C-alpha positions in Angstrom: 100.1 107.9 68.7 98.0 109.6 66.0 94.8 108.5 67.7 95.9 109.7 71.1 96.9 113.1 69.7 93.8 113.6 67.6 91.7 112.3 70.5 93.0 114.8 73.1 92.5 117.6 70.6 88.9 116.6 70.1 88.3 116.1 73.8 89.9 119.6 74.5 87.4 121.2 72.1 84.5 119.3 73.7 85.5 120.3 77.3 86.6 123.9 76.7 84.6 124.8 73.6 87.6 125.8 71.5 90.6 124.5 69.8 93.9 124.2 71.7 96.9 126.2 70.7 98.8 123.0 70.4 99.5 119.4 71.5 102.6 118.2 73.2 103.6 114.6 74.3 106.2 113.0 76.5 107.0 109.3 77.1 107.1 107.1 80.1 110.3 105.4 80.8 111.9 102.1 81.6 114.9 102.1 83.7 117.3 99.5 82.1 119.4 99.6 85.3 120.3 101.9 88.1 117.5 101.8 90.8 117.4 104.2 93.8 120.8 105.5 92.7 119.4 108.9 91.3 118.7 110.6 94.6 122.0 109.3 95.9 123.7 111.4 93.1 124.8 108.3 91.3 124.3 106.8 87.8 121.2 105.6 85.9 120.5 104.2 82.5 116.8 104.7 81.6 115.2 105.0 78.2 112.0 106.6 76.9 109.3 104.2 75.8 106.6 104.3 73.1 103.9 104.8 75.7 103.1 108.5 75.9 101.1 111.2 77.7 99.6 113.9 75.5 98.7 117.4 76.6 96.5 119.8 74.7 96.8 123.3 75.9 95.3 126.7 75.1 96.2 130.0 76.6 93.5 132.2 78.1 93.0 136.0 78.2 92.7 136.0 82.0 94.6 134.5 85.0 92.4 131.4 85.3 93.8 127.9 85.0 91.5 124.9 84.2 93.0 121.4 84.0 91.2 118.2 83.0 92.1 114.7 81.9 90.5 111.7 80.3 91.2 109.6 83.4 89.5 111.8 86.0 86.0 113.2 85.9 86.8 116.5 87.7 87.9 119.7 86.1 90.3 121.5 88.5 90.1 125.3 88.5 92.2 128.0 90.2 93.8 131.3 89.7 97.5 131.6 88.8 97.9 133.9 91.9 96.7 131.0 94.1 99.1 128.5 92.6 101.3 126.8 95.2 101.9 123.4 96.8 99.4 123.9 99.7 96.7 124.6 97.1 97.3 121.4 95.1 96.2 117.8 95.6 95.3 114.7 93.8 96.3 113.9 90.1 96.2 117.6 89.2 99.1 118.3 91.5 101.4 116.9 88.8 100.5 119.4 85.9 99.8 122.3 88.2 102.9 121.6 90.3 104.9 122.0 87.0 103.3 125.5 86.5 104.3 126.5 90.0 107.8 125.0 89.8 108.5 127.0 86.5 108.2 130.1 88.7 110.7 128.5 91.1 113.2 128.4 88.3 112.8 132.0 87.2 109.5 132.3 85.2 107.6 135.4 86.1 104.2 133.9 86.8 102.7 137.3 87.4 103.4 138.2 83.7 101.9 135.2 82.0 98.3 134.3 81.1 96.2 131.4 82.4 95.6 128.3 80.4 93.2 125.5 79.7 94.8 122.0 79.7 93.5 118.5 78.9 95.7 115.4 79.4 95.4 111.9 78.1 97.9 109.0 78.4 98.6 105.3 77.5 101.3 105.1 80.1 100.1 102.6 82.8 99.6 104.3 86.2 101.4 102.7 89.2 103.4 100.3 87.0 106.8 101.7 87.5 106.9 103.2 84.0 106.8 106.8 85.3 103.4 108.0 84.2 104.0 111.0 86.5 107.1 112.1 84.8 105.4 111.8 81.4 102.7 114.2 82.6 105.3 116.6 84.1 107.5 116.6 81.0 104.6 117.1 78.5 103.2 120.0 80.5 106.6 121.6 81.2 107.5 121.5 77.4 104.0 122.9 76.6 104.2 125.8 79.1 107.8 126.5 78.1 106.6 127.0 74.5 103.5 129.0 75.0 104.9 131.2 77.8 108.1 131.6 75.7 110.3 130.9 78.7 113.3 129.6 76.8 114.3 126.9 79.3 116.5 124.1 78.1 115.5 120.5 78.6 117.8 119.9 81.6 116.1 122.8 83.4 112.7 121.4 82.5 113.8 118.1 84.0 114.6 119.9 87.3 111.2 121.7 87.1 109.5 118.3 86.9 111.5 116.9 89.8 110.7 120.0 91.9 107.0 119.6 91.1 107.0 116.0 92.1 109.1 116.5 95.3 107.3 119.6 96.6 103.9 119.8 95.1 103.2 116.1 95.0 105.4 115.2 98.0 107.2 112.2 96.4 111.0 112.2 97.2 112.1 111.1 93.8 115.3 111.9 91.9 115.7 113.5 88.5 116.0 110.3 86.5 112.4 109.9 85.3 112.1 113.5 84.0 115.5 113.3 82.3 114.6 110.1 80.4 111.3 111.5 79.3 112.8 114.8 78.0 116.1 113.6 76.7 115.4 110.1 75.3 116.2 109.1 71.7 115.0 106.2 69.6 116.8 102.9 70.2 119.0 104.5 72.8 119.2 104.9 76.6 120.2 108.0 78.5 123.3 107.5 80.6 122.8 110.2 83.3 125.2 111.3 86.0 122.8 112.5 88.7 125.3 114.7 90.4 126.6 116.7 87.4 123.4 116.1 85.3 125.7 115.3 82.4 123.8 113.0 79.9 125.1 110.8 77.2 123.0 108.9 74.7 124.0 105.3 74.6 122.8 103.2 71.5 121.0 100.0 72.6 121.0 98.2 69.3 118.2 95.8 70.3 116.7 95.3 66.9 120.0 94.6 65.3 120.8 92.0 68.1 117.3 90.3 67.7 116.3 91.3 71.2 113.2 93.0 72.7 112.3 94.5 76.0 109.3 92.8 77.6 107.4 94.6 80.3 105.6 92.5 82.9 103.1 94.9 84.7 102.2 92.9 87.8 99.1 95.0 88.5 100.5 95.6 92.1 100.4 99.4 92.3 102.7 101.6 94.3 102.7 105.2 95.4 106.1 107.0 95.8 104.7 109.7 98.1 104.0 107.2 100.8 105.5 104.2 102.5 108.7 102.4 101.8 110.2 104.6 99.1 110.7 107.5 101.6 112.1 105.0 104.2 114.7 103.7 101.8 115.8 107.3 100.9 116.1 108.1 104.6 118.2 105.0 105.2 120.6 106.1 102.3 120.9 109.5 103.8 121.6 108.1 107.3 124.2 105.7 105.8 126.0 108.6 104.0 126.0 110.7 107.1 127.4 107.8 109.2 130.1 107.3 106.6 131.0 111.0 106.5 130.2 111.6 102.8 127.9 113.9 101.0 126.0 111.1 99.3 126.5 107.4 98.6 127.9 108.4 95.2 131.1 108.9 97.2 131.2 105.4 98.5 133.0 102.8 96.3 132.7 99.0 96.3 136.1 98.9 98.0 134.7 101.0 100.9 132.0 98.4 101.7 134.2 96.5 104.2 134.5 99.7 106.3 130.9 100.4 105.9 129.9 97.0 107.3 131.9 97.9 110.5 130.3 101.3 110.8 126.6 100.7 109.9 123.9 98.5 111.4 122.9 95.5 109.2 119.8 97.0 107.6 121.5 100.3 106.7 124.6 98.5 105.4 122.5 96.4 103.1 120.7 99.5 101.8 124.1 101.1 101.2 125.5 98.0 99.6 122.7 98.0 97.0 123.2 101.6 96.0 127.0 101.3 95.8 126.9 98.0 93.8 124.1 99.3 91.6 126.1 102.3 90.6 128.9 100.0 89.6 126.5 97.9 87.6 125.3 100.9 85.7 128.9 101.7 84.7 129.5 98.1 83.8 126.3 98.0 81.7 127.3 101.1 79.7 130.7 99.7 79.0 129.3 96.3 78.0 126.8 97.8 75.7 129.5 99.8 73.9 132.0 97.0 73.7 129.9 93.9 73.3 126.3 94.9 72.7 123.0 94.2 74.5 123.2 90.4 74.4 126.1 90.6 77.0 124.3 92.6 79.8 122.0 89.8 81.1 124.0 88.9 84.2 124.1 92.6 85.2 120.3 92.8 85.0 119.9 89.5 87.0 122.3 90.8 89.7 120.4 94.1 90.0 117.2 92.2 90.8 118.9 90.1 93.5 120.3 93.2 95.1 116.9 95.0 95.1 115.2 91.8 96.4 117.7 91.0 99.2 119.5 94.2 100.1 117.1 97.0 99.3 114.0 94.8 100.0 111.8 96.6 97.5 110.5 93.6 95.5 107.2 91.8 96.0 106.4 88.1 95.3 104.7 89.0 92.0 107.9 90.8 90.8 110.1 87.9 91.8 107.8 85.4 90.0 107.8 87.5 86.9 111.6 87.7 86.9 112.1 84.0 87.7 109.6 82.9 85.1 111.1 85.1 82.4 114.6 83.8 83.1 113.5 80.2 83.0 111.8 80.7 79.6 114.5 82.3 77.5 115.1 85.7 78.8 118.8 86.8 78.7 118.3 88.8 81.9 115.4 90.3 83.9 114.8 92.6 86.9 112.2 94.6 88.6 112.2 98.3 87.4 111.0 101.4 89.1 110.8 102.4 92.7 109.6 99.0 93.9 106.8 97.7 96.2 104.9 96.7 93.1 104.9 97.9 89.5 106.7 96.1 86.7 109.6 93.9 85.8 111.6 94.0 82.6 113.1 91.1 80.7 115.6 91.2 77.8 114.3 88.6 75.5 115.2 87.2 72.1 112.5 88.1 69.6 111.6 84.4 69.0 111.1 83.7 72.7 108.8 86.7 73.5 105.6 84.6 73.0 107.0 81.8 75.2 107.8 84.2 78.0 104.4 85.9 77.8 102.5 82.5 78.0 104.7 81.2 80.8 104.2 84.4 82.9 100.4 84.2 82.4 100.4 80.6 83.5 102.7 81.2 86.5 100.6 84.0 87.8 97.4 82.0 87.4 99.0 79.1 89.3 100.0 81.3 92.2 96.5 82.9 92.3 98.0 86.3 91.5 96.1 88.9 89.4 96.3 88.8 85.6 99.6 90.6 84.6 99.9 92.8 81.6 102.8 91.6 79.4 103.8 93.7 76.5 106.9 94.8 74.6 108.2 98.4 74.4 110.7 100.1 72.2 113.2 102.8 73.1 111.5 106.0 71.9 111.9 109.7 71.2 111.6 112.1 74.2 109.1 114.9 74.7 108.1 116.8 71.7 105.4 119.1 70.2 103.0 117.1 68.2 101.0 119.8 66.5 
């Protein structure tokens, strides 16, 4: 983290010819369980990870905004008065969308100065680890500080979601930003996506001799296009047909009636969300009563539901999960929005190397691309670094 922080400060000075006012960081996230439940106003259980985005920012004396990053050659410039979803595109829509969205939540953008911003990150892009929310959360925290807005972190999570939904055009829920802003070390964030009540749930992984292994399949996904939006539309159609505000209001006991009302595809989409909500509640209870070694079957069942009912897995994800399970993992599932990205496996520390070697071999045997297999720790949420 020290290298990332000092590196972005040095790069800022090289690009903009001056020192930044500060450096802020925010983590990516892994969703332990609770996939596609957030925009259905259900429950999720993500945790912040020790892969972070850093943002060096300096205020200007005019209304100009300049945004750059270490992963894109272009320097995007515009005036604050021109800031709006129609004026944004590409990677810069994430940080600039946050600046715009702050105005949607009450910040007086006519009364604040422009800024220079440089971003760096070691959160893999397109891997289902929410690199986008890490950008949004770091920038939101930075602008909240330097513009002296006084927003709390729950509001900043809403700001990040608004930026992603409107400025970027990705119909995501609020889970990712909440995890990035509210996370704590060795803990998950149990979030009620309707009330936005959040509870920190200790994971106790080190004490239990367990680690979270990430298998980045290298199959990238984009939430602003394709199947993610289709799945959300199916959920909304299912809720409407069942006469409820959202699928949060449908219980497992209601599924027999839902089967009679809905077509097969919509029913299976609904069944995933309803049973996934229950799995989140069961996982939180199990962690509190029995510890992390007891949640493996819930992780496994979540993957089956995403593979068969929600149909958002891909062969690479299925292979990663099956190989991890066969080589010592207590439980495994794909994580993130699906159609690519990463799987997670809960693995005893002494089995991590075996899982890594087995996955590398399995992917080579199936002529898939080389996966990136690494461990992550539950980490602190967004913070000012300097």
